[in-house]
C-alpha positions as a Markdown table, in Angstrom:
| # | Residue | x | y | z |
|---|---|---|---|---|
| 1 | Unk | 43.6 | 11.5 | 2.7 |
| 2 | Unk | 42.1 | 12.3 | 6.0 |
| 3 | Unk | 44.6 | 13.0 | 9.0 |
| 4 | Unk | 43.3 | 11.8 | 12.4 |
| 5 | Unk | 46.4 | 12.7 | 14.6 |
| 6 | Unk | 45.0 | 16.4 | 15.4 |
| 7 | Unk | 45.3 | 16.6 | 19.2 |
| 8 | Unk | 42.4 | 17.8 | 21.4 |
| 9 | Unk | 44.3 | 20.4 | 22.9 |
| 10 | Unk | 42.3 | 23.7 | 22.0 |
| 11 | Unk | 38.8 | 23.1 | 23.7 |
| 12 | Unk | 38.2 | 20.3 | 21.4 |
| 13 | Unk | 38.3 | 22.3 | 18.0 |
| 14 | Unk | 41.2 | 20.5 | 16.0 |
| 15 | Unk | 39.1 | 17.1 | 17.0 |
| 16 | Unk | 35.8 | 18.6 | 15.6 |
| 17 | Unk | 37.3 | 19.5 | 12.3 |
| 18 | Unk | 38.9 | 16.1 | 11.9 |
| 19 | Unk | 35.4 | 14.4 | 12.6 |
| 20 | Unk | 33.8 | 16.6 | 10.3 |
| 21 | Unk | 36.6 | 15.3 | 7.6 |
| 22 | Unk | 36.0 | 12.0 | 8.4 |
| 23 | Unk | 32.4 | 12.1 | 8.0 |
| 24 | Unk | 32.1 | 14.1 | 4.9 |
| 25 | Unk | 33.7 | 11.2 | 2.6 |
| 26 | Unk | 31.2 | 8.4 | 3.0 |
| 27 | Unk | 28.4 | 10.6 | 3.3 |
| 28 | Unk | 29.4 | 11.8 | -0.1 |
| 29 | Unk | 29.6 | 8.5 | -1.4 |
| 30 | Unk | 25.8 | 7.7 | -0.1 |
| 31 | Unk | 24.8 | 11.0 | -2.0 |
| 32 | Unk | 26.3 | 9.9 | -5.1 |
| 33 | Unk | 25.0 | 6.1 | -4.8 |
| 34 | Unk | 21.4 | 7.3 | -4.0 |
| 35 | Unk | 21.6 | 9.7 | -7.2 |
| 36 | Unk | 22.9 | 7.0 | -9.7 |
| 37 | Unk | 21.5 | 3.6 | -8.2 |
| 38 | Unk | 18.2 | 3.8 | -10.4 |
| 39 | Unk | 20.8 | 4.8 | -13.4 |
| 40 | Unk | 23.3 | 1.7 | -12.5 |
| 41 | Unk | 20.3 | -0.7 | -12.3 |
| 42 | Unk | 18.9 | 0.3 | -15.7 |
| 43 | Unk | 22.0 | -0.4 | -17.4 |
| 44 | Unk | 22.5 | -3.7 | -15.6 |
| 45 | Unk | 18.8 | -4.5 | -16.6 |
| 46 | Unk | 19.6 | -3.4 | -20.5 |
| 47 | Unk | 22.7 | -5.4 | -20.4 |
| 48 | Unk | 21.2 | -8.6 | -18.9 |
| 49 | Unk | 18.5 | -8.5 | -21.6 |
| 50 | Unk | 20.8 | -8.0 | -24.4 |
| 51 | Unk | 23.1 | -10.9 | -23.5 |
| 52 | Unk | 20.1 | -13.3 | -21.9 |
| 53 | Unk | 19.4 | -16.0 | -24.7 |
| 54 | Unk | 15.7 | -15.7 | -24.7 |
| 55 | Unk | 15.9 | -11.9 | -25.4 |
| 56 | Unk | 19.5 | -11.5 | -26.9 |
| 57 | Unk | 18.3 | -11.8 | -30.3 |
| 58 | Unk | 15.7 | -9.1 | -30.4 |
| 59 | Unk | 16.3 | -6.7 | -27.6 |
| 60 | Unk | 19.2 | -4.7 | -28.6 |
| 61 | Unk | 18.0 | -4.6 | -32.2 |
| 62 | Unk | 17.6 | -1.2 | -33.7 |
| 63 | Unk | 13.9 | -1.6 | -34.6 |
| 64 | Unk | 12.9 | -2.5 | -30.9 |
| 65 | Unk | 15.1 | 0.1 | -29.1 |
| 66 | Unk | 13.1 | 2.8 | -31.5 |
| 67 | Unk | 9.5 | 1.1 | -30.7 |
| 68 | Unk | 10.9 | 1.3 | -26.8 |
| 69 | Unk | 11.7 | 4.7 | -27.0 |
| 70 | Unk | 8.7 | 5.9 | -29.2 |
| 71 | Unk | 6.0 | 4.2 | -26.9 |
| 72 | Unk | 7.2 | 6.0 | -23.8 |
| 73 | Unk | 7.1 | 9.7 | -25.5 |
| 74 | Unk | 3.4 | 9.8 | -24.5 |
| 75 | Unk | 3.7 | 8.5 | -21.2 |
| 76 | Unk | 6.8 | 10.4 | -20.1 |
| 77 | Unk | 4.9 | 13.8 | -21.0 |
| 78 | Unk | 1.9 | 12.6 | -18.9 |
| 79 | Unk | 4.4 | 11.6 | -16.2 |
| 80 | Unk | 6.1 | 15.1 | -16.3 |
| 81 | Unk | 2.7 | 16.4 | -15.8 |
| 82 | Unk | 1.9 | 14.4 | -12.9 |
| 83 | Unk | 5.3 | 15.7 | -11.1 |
| 84 | Unk | 4.2 | 19.2 | -11.2 |
| 85 | Unk | 1.7 | 18.8 | -8.5 |
| 86 | Unk | 3.5 | 16.4 | -6.5 |
| 87 | Unk | 6.4 | 18.9 | -6.3 |
| 88 | Unk | 3.5 | 20.6 | -3.8 |
| 89 | Unk | 2.8 | 17.5 | -2.4 |
| 90 | Unk | -0.4 | 17.2 | -4.3 |
| 91 | Unk | -1.8 | 14.2 | -6.2 |
| 92 | Unk | -3.3 | 14.3 | -9.6 |
| 93 | Unk | -5.0 | 11.2 | -10.4 |
| 94 | Unk | -7.0 | 12.4 | -13.4 |
| 95 | Unk | -4.0 | 12.6 | -15.7 |
| 96 | Unk | -4.4 | 9.2 | -17.2 |
| 97 | Unk | -8.3 | 10.2 | -17.9 |
| 98 | Unk | -7.5 | 13.7 | -19.3 |
| 99 | Unk | -5.0 | 11.9 | -22.0 |
| 100 | Unk | -7.6 | 9.3 | -22.8 |
| 101 | Unk | -10.1 | 12.1 | -23.6 |
| 102 | Unk | -7.8 | 14.1 | -25.6 |
| 103 | Unk | -6.7 | 11.3 | -27.4 |
| 104 | Unk | -10.4 | 10.4 | -28.3 |
| 105 | Unk | -11.8 | 13.9 | -28.9 |
| 106 | Unk | -8.7 | 14.4 | -31.2 |
| 107 | Unk | -9.0 | 11.2 | -32.9 |
| 108 | Unk | -12.6 | 12.0 | -33.7 |
| 109 | Unk | -11.9 | 15.5 | -34.7 |
| 110 | Unk | -9.2 | 14.2 | -37.2 |
| 111 | Unk | -11.4 | 11.1 | -38.5 |
| 112 | Unk | -14.3 | 13.9 | -39.4 |
| 113 | Unk | -12.0 | 15.6 | -41.6 |
| 114 | Unk | -11.1 | 18.5 | -39.5 |
| 115 | Unk | -7.9 | 19.9 | -39.8 |
| 116 | Unk | -4.4 | 19.3 | -38.0 |
| 117 | Unk | -4.8 | 22.5 | -36.3 |
| 118 | Unk | -8.0 | 22.5 | -35.1 |
| 119 | Unk | -8.0 | 19.1 | -34.0 |
| 120 | Unk | -5.2 | 20.1 | -32.0 |
| 121 | Unk | -6.6 | 22.6 | -30.7 |
| 122 | Unk | -9.7 | 20.6 | -30.0 |
| 123 | Unk | -7.7 | 18.3 | -27.5 |
| 124 | Unk | -5.7 | 21.0 | -26.0 |
| 125 | Unk | -8.6 | 22.7 | -25.1 |
| 126 | Unk | -10.0 | 19.3 | -23.1 |
| 127 | Unk | -6.7 | 19.6 | -21.2 |
| 128 | Unk | -7.3 | 23.3 | -20.4 |
| 129 | Unk | -11.1 | 22.8 | -19.3 |
| 130 | Unk | -10.5 | 19.8 | -17.2 |
| 131 | Unk | -7.4 | 21.5 | -15.4 |
| 132 | Unk | -9.2 | 24.6 | -14.8 |
| 133 | Unk | -12.1 | 22.5 | -13.2 |
| 134 | Unk | -9.5 | 20.9 | -11.0 |
| 135 | Unk | -7.7 | 23.9 | -10.0 |
| 136 | Unk | -11.1 | 25.6 | -9.1 |
| 137 | Unk | -12.4 | 22.6 | -6.9 |
| 138 | Unk | -9.5 | 21.8 | -5.4 |
| 139 | Unk | -8.6 | 25.8 | -4.4 |
| 140 | Unk | -11.8 | 27.5 | -4.2 |
| 141 | Unk | -14.0 | 24.7 | -3.2 |
| 142 | Unk | -11.2 | 23.5 | -0.9 |
| 143 | Unk | -11.7 | 19.8 | -1.8 |
| 144 | Unk | -9.1 | 17.5 | -1.4 |
| 145 | Unk | -6.9 | 17.0 | -4.6 |
| 146 | Unk | -7.2 | 13.2 | -4.4 |
| 147 | Unk | -10.7 | 13.3 | -4.1 |
| 148 | Unk | -11.5 | 15.8 | -6.7 |
| 149 | Unk | -8.9 | 14.5 | -9.3 |
| 150 | Unk | -10.2 | 10.9 | -8.5 |
| 151 | Unk | -14.0 | 12.1 | -9.2 |
| 152 | Unk | -13.0 | 14.3 | -12.5 |
| 153 | Unk | -11.4 | 10.7 | -13.6 |
| 154 | Unk | -14.5 | 8.6 | -13.0 |
| 155 | Unk | -16.7 | 11.1 | -14.8 |
| 156 | Unk | -14.0 | 11.1 | -17.9 |
| 157 | Unk | -14.2 | 7.4 | -18.1 |
| 158 | Unk | -17.8 | 7.9 | -18.7 |
| 159 | Unk | -17.6 | 10.7 | -21.3 |
| 160 | Unk | -14.7 | 8.6 | -23.0 |
| 161 | Unk | -17.8 | 5.6 | -23.2 |
| 162 | Unk | -20.3 | 7.5 | -24.3 |
| 163 | Unk | -18.3 | 9.0 | -27.0 |
| 164 | Unk | -16.9 | 5.9 | -28.2 |
| 165 | Unk | -19.4 | 3.2 | -27.2 |
| 166 | Unk | -16.3 | 1.0 | -26.2 |
| 167 | Unk | -15.0 | 1.2 | -30.0 |
| 168 | Unk | -11.8 | 2.4 | -30.8 |
| 169 | Unk | -11.7 | 5.6 | -33.3 |
| 170 | Unk | -8.9 | 4.5 | -36.1 |
| 171 | Unk | -10.7 | 5.3 | -39.7 |
| 172 | Unk | -9.8 | 8.4 | -41.6 |
| 173 | Unk | -6.4 | 9.3 | -39.6 |
| 174 | Unk | -4.4 | 11.4 | -42.2 |
| 175 | Unk | -1.3 | 9.8 | -43.2 |
| 176 | Unk | 0.7 | 12.9 | -42.2 |
| 177 | Unk | -0.4 | 12.3 | -38.4 |
| 178 | Unk | 0.6 | 8.6 | -38.4 |
| 179 | Unk | 4.0 | 9.4 | -40.6 |
| 180 | Unk | 4.8 | 11.6 | -37.8 |
| 181 | Unk | 3.9 | 9.3 | -34.7 |
| 182 | Unk | 5.8 | 6.5 | -36.5 |
| 183 | Unk | 8.6 | 8.1 | -38.0 |
| 184 | Unk | 12.1 | 9.0 | -37.3 |
| 185 | Unk | 14.7 | 11.7 | -37.7 |
| 186 | Unk | 18.3 | 10.3 | -37.5 |
| 187 | Unk | 17.1 | 7.1 | -36.0 |
| 188 | Unk | 15.1 | 8.8 | -33.4 |
| 189 | Unk | 11.5 | 8.6 | -33.2 |
| 190 | Unk | 10.0 | 12.0 | -33.8 |
| 191 | Unk | 7.8 | 11.7 | -31.0 |
| 192 | Unk | 10.7 | 11.1 | -28.7 |
| 193 | Unk | 11.9 | 14.3 | -29.6 |
| 194 | Unk | 8.9 | 15.9 | -28.7 |
| 195 | Unk | 9.3 | 14.5 | -25.2 |
| 196 | Unk | 12.9 | 15.9 | -24.9 |
| 197 | Unk | 11.9 | 19.5 | -26.1 |
| 198 | Unk | 8.8 | 19.4 | -23.2 |
| 199 | Unk | 11.1 | 17.8 | -20.6 |
| 200 | Unk | 13.4 | 21.0 | -21.2 |
| 201 | Unk | 11.1 | 23.0 | -21.0 |
| 202 | Unk | 9.3 | 21.6 | -17.9 |
| 203 | Unk | 12.7 | 21.3 | -16.3 |
| 204 | Unk | 13.5 | 25.4 | -17.1 |
| 205 | Unk | 10.4 | 26.4 | -15.7 |
| 206 | Unk | 10.7 | 24.5 | -12.2 |
| 207 | Unk | 14.7 | 25.0 | -11.6 |
| 208 | Unk | 15.0 | 28.5 | -13.0 |
| 209 | Unk | 11.4 | 30.6 | -12.7 |
| 210 | Unk | 10.0 | 32.2 | -9.5 |
| 211 | Unk | 7.0 | 29.9 | -10.0 |
| 212 | Unk | 9.0 | 26.7 | -10.1 |
| 213 | Unk | 10.5 | 27.7 | -6.7 |
| 214 | Unk | 7.4 | 28.5 | -5.2 |
| 215 | Unk | 6.2 | 25.1 | -6.1 |
| 216 | Unk | 9.2 | 23.5 | -4.3 |
| 217 | Unk | 8.8 | 25.8 | -1.1 |
| 218 | Unk | 5.1 | 24.9 | -1.1 |
| 219 | Unk | 5.8 | 21.3 | -1.2 |
| 220 | Unk | 8.8 | 21.8 | 1.6 |
| 221 | Unk | 6.3 | 23.6 | 3.7 |
| 222 | Unk | 2.9 | 25.0 | 3.1 |
| 223 | Unk | 2.5 | 27.3 | 6.4 |
| 224 | Unk | 6.2 | 28.9 | 5.7 |
| 225 | Unk | 5.0 | 29.5 | 2.2 |
| 226 | Unk | 2.3 | 31.5 | 3.1 |
| 227 | Unk | 3.9 | 33.0 | 5.7 |
| 228 | Unk | 6.5 | 34.9 | 3.2 |
| 229 | Unk | 3.6 | 36.0 | 0.8 |
| 230 | Unk | 3.4 | 33.1 | -2.0 |
| 231 | Unk | -0.1 | 33.0 | -3.0 |
| 232 | Unk | -0.2 | 29.0 | -2.7 |
| 233 | Unk | -3.8 | 28.7 | -4.2 |
| 234 | Unk | -2.8 | 30.3 | -7.2 |
| 235 | Unk | 0.5 | 28.2 | -7.3 |
| 236 | Unk | -1.3 | 25.2 | -6.7 |
| 237 | Unk | -4.2 | 26.1 | -9.5 |
| 238 | Unk | -1.5 | 26.5 | -12.2 |
| 239 | Unk | 0.2 | 23.7 | -11.1 |
| 240 | Unk | -3.1 | 21.4 | -11.7 |
| 241 | Unk | -3.7 | 23.5 | -15.2 |
| 242 | Unk | -0.5 | 22.6 | -16.4 |
| 243 | Unk | -0.5 | 19.0 | -15.6 |
| 244 | Unk | -3.9 | 18.5 | -17.6 |
| 245 | Unk | -2.1 | 20.3 | -20.6 |
| 246 | Unk | 0.8 | 18.4 | -20.4 |
| 247 | Unk | -1.4 | 15.3 | -20.6 |
| 248 | Unk | -3.5 | 16.3 | -23.2 |
| 249 | Unk | -0.1 | 16.7 | -25.3 |
| 250 | Unk | 0.7 | 13.1 | -24.2 |
| 251 | Unk | -2.9 | 11.9 | -25.8 |
| 252 | Unk | -2.5 | 14.2 | -28.9 |
| 253 | Unk | 1.2 | 11.9 | -29.5 |
| 254 | Unk | -0.7 | 8.6 | -28.6 |
| 255 | Unk | -3.1 | 9.4 | -31.3 |
| 256 | Unk | -0.2 | 9.8 | -33.6 |
| 257 | Unk | 1.6 | 7.0 | -32.5 |
| 258 | Unk | -1.2 | 4.5 | -32.5 |
| 259 | Unk | -2.9 | 5.9 | -35.5 |
| 260 | Unk | -6.3 | 6.5 | -33.6 |
| 261 | Unk | -7.7 | 6.3 | -30.2 |
| 262 | Unk | -8.5 | 3.4 | -27.6 |
| 263 | Unk | -11.3 | 4.5 | -25.1 |
| 264 | Unk | -9.4 | 1.8 | -22.6 |
| 265 | Unk | -5.9 | 4.0 | -23.1 |
| 266 | Unk | -6.5 | 6.5 | -20.4 |
| 267 | Unk | -6.8 | 4.4 | -17.4 |
| 268 | Unk | -3.8 | 2.6 | -18.3 |
| 269 | Unk | -1.3 | 5.4 | -18.3 |
| 270 | Unk | -2.3 | 6.8 | -14.8 |
| 271 | Unk | -0.7 | 4.0 | -12.7 |
| 272 | Unk | 3.0 | 4.1 | -14.8 |
| 273 | Unk | 3.0 | 8.1 | -14.9 |
| 274 | Unk | 2.7 | 8.3 | -11.0 |
| 275 | Unk | 5.1 | 5.4 | -10.4 |
| 276 | Unk | 7.7 | 7.2 | -12.4 |
| 277 | Unk | 7.0 | 10.7 | -11.0 |
| 278 | Unk | 7.4 | 9.2 | -7.2 |
| 279 | Unk | 10.5 | 7.1 | -8.5 |
| 280 | Unk | 12.2 | 10.7 | -9.6 |
| 281 | Unk | 12.8 | 11.2 | -6.1 |
| 282 | Unk | 15.4 | 8.1 | -6.0 |
| 283 | Unk | 17.3 | 9.3 | -8.8 |
| 284 | Unk | 19.4 | 12.3 | -10.1 |
| 285 | Unk | 18.4 | 14.3 | -7.1 |
| 286 | Unk | 17.6 | 12.0 | -4.2 |
| 287 | Unk | 14.7 | 13.1 | -2.0 |
| 288 | Unk | 13.6 | 15.8 | -4.7 |
| 289 | Unk | 11.3 | 15.6 | -7.3 |
| 290 | Unk | 12.8 | 16.1 | -10.6 |
| 291 | Unk | 12.9 | 16.0 | -14.5 |
| 292 | Unk | 15.8 | 14.1 | -15.1 |
| 293 | Unk | 14.6 | 11.2 | -12.4 |
| 294 | Unk | 11.2 | 10.8 | -14.0 |
| 295 | Unk | 12.6 | 10.4 | -17.5 |
| 296 | Unk | 15.2 | 7.6 | -15.7 |
| 297 | Unk | 12.2 | 6.1 | -13.9 |
| 298 | Unk | 10.3 | 5.7 | -17.5 |
| 299 | Unk | 13.0 | 4.5 | -19.3 |
| 300 | Unk | 13.7 | 1.9 | -16.4 |
| 301 | Unk | 10.1 | 0.8 | -16.2 |
| 302 | Unk | 10.0 | 0.6 | -20.1 |
| 303 | Unk | 13.1 | -1.7 | -20.6 |
| 304 | Unk | 12.2 | -3.9 | -17.7 |
| 305 | Unk | 8.2 | -4.3 | -19.2 |
| 306 | Unk | 9.9 | -5.1 | -22.5 |
| 307 | Unk | 12.5 | -7.3 | -21.9 |
| 308 | Unk | 10.0 | -9.5 | -19.9 |
| 309 | Unk | 7.5 | -9.0 | -22.8 |
| 310 | Unk | 10.2 | -10.2 | -25.3 |
| 311 | Unk | 10.8 | -13.1 | -23.2 |
| 312 | Unk | 7.4 | -14.4 | -23.2 |
| 313 | Unk | 6.2 | -13.1 | -19.4 |
| 314 | Unk | 2.6 | -13.2 | -19.6 |
| 315 | Unk | 1.4 | -9.4 | -19.9 |
| 316 | Unk | -0.3 | -8.9 | -16.1 |
| 317 | Unk | 3.1 | -9.2 | -14.6 |
| 318 | Unk | 3.7 | -5.4 | -16.1 |
| 319 | Unk | 0.9 | -4.7 | -13.6 |
| 320 | Unk | 2.4 | -6.2 | -11.0 |
| 321 | Unk | 5.7 | -4.2 | -11.9 |
| 322 | Unk | 4.0 | -1.2 | -12.1 |
| 323 | Unk | 2.2 | -1.3 | -8.7 |
| 324 | Unk | 5.3 | -2.3 | -7.1 |
| 325 | Unk | 7.3 | 0.5 | -8.8 |
| 326 | Unk | 4.4 | 2.9 | -7.2 |
| 327 | Unk | 4.8 | 1.7 | -3.7 |
| 328 | Unk | 8.7 | 1.6 | -4.1 |
| 329 | Unk | 8.6 | 5.1 | -5.3 |
| 330 | Unk | 6.2 | 6.7 | -2.8 |
| 331 | Unk | 8.3 | 4.7 | 0.2 |
| 332 | Unk | 11.8 | 5.8 | -1.3 |
| 333 | Unk | 10.7 | 9.5 | -1.7 |
| 334 | Unk | 9.3 | 9.6 | 1.6 |
| 335 | Unk | 12.4 | 8.0 | 3.5 |
| 336 | Unk | 15.1 | 10.2 | 1.1 |
| 337 | Unk | 13.3 | 13.5 | 1.8 |
| 338 | Unk | 13.7 | 12.3 | 5.7 |
| 339 | Unk | 17.2 | 12.0 | 5.2 |
| 340 | Unk | 17.3 | 15.2 | 3.1 |
| 341 | Unk | 15.7 | 17.1 | 6.0 |
| 342 | Unk | 18.2 | 15.5 | 8.6 |
| 343 | Unk | 21.1 | 16.6 | 6.6 |
| 344 | Unk | 20.0 | 20.3 | 6.7 |
| 345 | Unk | 19.4 | 20.3 | 10.4 |
| 346 | Unk | 22.0 | 22.0 | 12.1 |
| 347 | Unk | 24.1 | 19.8 | 14.4 |
| 348 | Unk | 25.1 | 21.7 | 17.7 |
| 349 | Unk | 28.9 | 21.6 | 18.3 |
| 350 | Unk | 30.0 | 20.0 | 21.7 |
| 351 | Unk | 30.8 | 22.6 | 24.1 |
| 352 | Unk | 33.9 | 22.4 | 26.1 |
| 353 | Unk | 33.9 | 21.1 | 29.4 |
| 354 | Unk | 34.0 | 24.0 | 32.5 |
| 355 | Unk | 36.5 | 23.6 | 34.9 |
| 356 | Unk | 34.2 | 24.0 | 38.6 |
| 357 | Unk | 36.1 | 24.7 | 41.3 |
| 358 | Unk | 35.7 | 21.9 | 43.9 |
| 359 | Unk | 33.2 | 22.2 | 46.7 |
| 360 | Unk | 33.8 | 22.6 | 49.9 |
């Protein structure tokens, strides 16, 4: 309980202490709501679809939940890839196309009779090469990251169309790959277990390694980061390489999940991944892009889209939702970032009044 009876007899000192204590409670409550509002909304929406007559018979079934979670594994890993450069205030618009190219070349290698290891290395190699190209153009060529990755994304769409002629690759995919993509362990989709492992790795790297701290420092103040000796070009370059590598892992998982590669899948990944990465700043750690918030945002969008789909809502509505989520995510991350900066800004203590002698 906060006491408000302190007398202002010591130059205003007791009053200032009481003021700080009265402000602390609502501010803590506000931070709690900011951190867990999206999680609460996710729970409310899930409950709604579980009891709504149009979806109650199918939404909460084990089979539907397994499909819902399994289908988010690839997009979740791609969103974690988008998160890394975003922490440094850089956008990677090529992540969806990287996943698409990886899926196509991995599926083509598997369909051609190459082994699992070689096919996987081909996919990872695609991500590595594209990530290095992005990093060199942005850091050495000093071309804006949005322009660079948008241009690379367009080139990759051409590569996919040339390789596939617009036809999905679905023949001769090994059963072991398909069984992994569609199988479960203890009722949990195996691809979801991969997502959890990747999320833990990304969390550790971002929150518990010097490179992760450099990323956050660069996103907070690039000029200050340079002044303290951080090699900003190297940090940003590694961020884009990491993003492409994670996108390629997502592309490989998509091959296992879909038993092949659809040449149109890459474009469909970019917007949801970016929306989830931006929405992460509105959950778990408000005002700060984070791994936990990204996973919450992925589930939020997945539950919403899945429930509406089961209700018979047209498929194009998901495009509306993803677009709105991206706009809202950008707006919320900016607003919460400003609030976070304001909380850190020191507030000047009021000075006690000085008793001047009367003028004569």
